[in-house]
C-alpha positions, 0 to 999 in steps of 0.5 A, spaced: 186 504 858 193 508 861 192 513 865 196 518 867 197 524 871 201 531 869 203 535 875 206 542 873 210 547 877 205 551 876 201 547 881 196 544 876 194 537 875 192 534 868 188 528 868 190 524 860 188 517 858 192 514 853 189 508 849 197 505 847 203 506 851 205 514 849 210 514 845 217 516 848 217 523 844 211 525 847 213 523 854 220 528 853 215 534 851 211 533 857 218 533 862 222 538 857 228 534 856 230 526 857 226 522 861 228 519 867 223 512 871 222 512 878 217 506 881 214 509 887 209 505 892 202 507 892 203 508 899 205 515 898 200 517 893 196 522 896 189 520 899 185 525 895 188 520 889 187 514 892 181 512 887 186 511 882 191 507 885 191 500 887 193 501 895 199 495 895 201 496 888 206 501 885 206 506 880 211 510 875 213 517 875 217 520 869 221 526 871 227 530 867 233 526 866 237 533 868 232 536 871 237 538 877 242 540 872 238 546 870 235 548 875 229 546 874 223 548 880 222 544 885 215 541 884 210 543 889 204 539 887 207 532 886 211 533 892 204 534 896 202 527 892 207 523 892 211 525 897 217 525 893 221 531 891 221 532 883 223 537 879 220 541 874 214 537 870 212 530 873 208 525 869 205 520 874 202 514 871 197 509 875 200 502 875 206 501 872 205 500 864 212 502 862 214 496 865 210 493 862 210 495 856 217 493 856 217 487 859 211 485 855 
């Protein structure tokens, strides 16, 4: 099972589980455009989410690659949860399933 969290710019968070890695089109639909993958250390993840993440590992964040160009709004919830400044909707995967999926 692949677990992800969708941080919407309105501050809501959706937890979602996938049986298999989501298709590119689904990730593009979530972030509203072309995707960019960012790997972050789990040490940055907020304490309230720590029970979902391995403390020594890393996780993947999927964002809109052109979010700054399109002047998307700062995602304050994602900032609070990851310590990183992302704009637009943000998809945070537990672990690194995209890397695992690509590298096989």
